[in-house]
TIVOPA-571801 format. One record per residue (C-alpha): y, x, z. Coordinates in steps of 0.1 Angstrom, whole numbers, plus 5000, padded with zeros to 4 digits. Layout:
N
YXZ...
This chain:
228
086638243246089538003252087437703240084637803263087137823292088437473283084937343281084037473315087137333332086636993315082936973325083437063361084636713370081136593361079336853381077136773411078636803445082236833436083536723470081036943488081937243468085637183474084937173511083037493510085737653489088337563516086137723542085638043522089338063514090238023551087738283563088838523535092538483546091538543582089738863574092538973551095138933579092839113604092439393579096139423574096739453612093839693618094540053624091440143603090440403628087140223631085639973607087339783579087639413585089739363554086939463531084839173544087338933530085839013496082538853507084238513513086538543483083638633460081638343473084638123465084638253429080938163426081337793434082437693399079437883385077137683407078737363396078537463360074737543362074137203379075237043347072437223328069837003347071136703328069036583298072336533279073336893283069837013275069936833242073536933235074637203210076637363238073537423260073537793255077237833261076837633293074437883306076038203293079738233283081137933301079938013337080738383332084238303321084738073351083438333374085438623359088738433358088338313394087338663406090338813387092838573402091538643437091539013431095139013419096138813450094339063472096139343455099439173462098639133499097439493503100339623483102739463506100839613536101139953520104939913517105139813553102740073566102640373542100340563566097540323559097740353521094340533518092640273540094140003519092940183487089440173502089639803510090939693476088139893459085639733484086839383474086239463437082839613443081639313463082939083436081139293409077839273428078238903432078738883394075439083389073738843413075138533396073938653362070338653374069938433405070038093386066938193368065138403395066738293427064238403453063538753439067138823432068238713467065638923484066839233465070639183464071439053499069639333519071239593495074739463502074139433539072439773545073740003519076939883502078839773533078140113550079440303520082440083517083440133553083140503551085240513520082740733502082840543470086540573465086340953472083540983447085440793420088641003425086741333425087441403461091141353458093441103475094540823452097640603451097340233457098040153420095240393410092840223434093839883421093140003386089740123397089039783411090139613379087839833359084939753382085539383378085539413340082239603341080839343365081839063342080339233311077039293330076938933342077338813306074639053293072138923320072838563311072138633274068938823282067638553305068938253287065438133276064038153311063937823329066437743356065237823391064637503411065437683443068937773431069837403427070537143454067436933463068536613445068636803412065336983414063336683402065136723368063837083363
């Protein structure tokens, strides 16, 4: 596992579009911070802006995955003994570690908000679980989309927009997981951590199952499609 992580980090410098991805990462980070600040200031009587920070932070965590898969279009990687790792364990580890770091940072922010405004603890619990759920769905998406981009996008994106967001805003998922009881912030954070772990395991399973399928041309930048 450690060797796979080292390999992924070492290879990212050779990935396609490094500067472009860094720029996109900066934009996602800024938008995520903005929505987090809005969420911490919101009374939560209507809506939940803080939960939407998870969309941008989860997109940020996916950028190293995109860069890693771009390397698999190279003939050198295709002929390399690390080819399978570059399409399975390496991108999954990069994704999971990035998502975990972001999630822990979000937990810290929302934990501070709970200390400052104890009356919003349940709303903060809802938001932190929402962040984890969005990250887990992005993991599931990442595990499939680089092989079947169009079909996966047509299924996952409408689902997240029409069903998941509505459930997260209403707080129904947290209520269901807690058996109808109110939960502490630490319990909600633990729920979110468990969701992330399950999401990472599912992503790895999908990459193993779909490893032999060809990479989707649509999932790669136009200059790389000629190599697929």
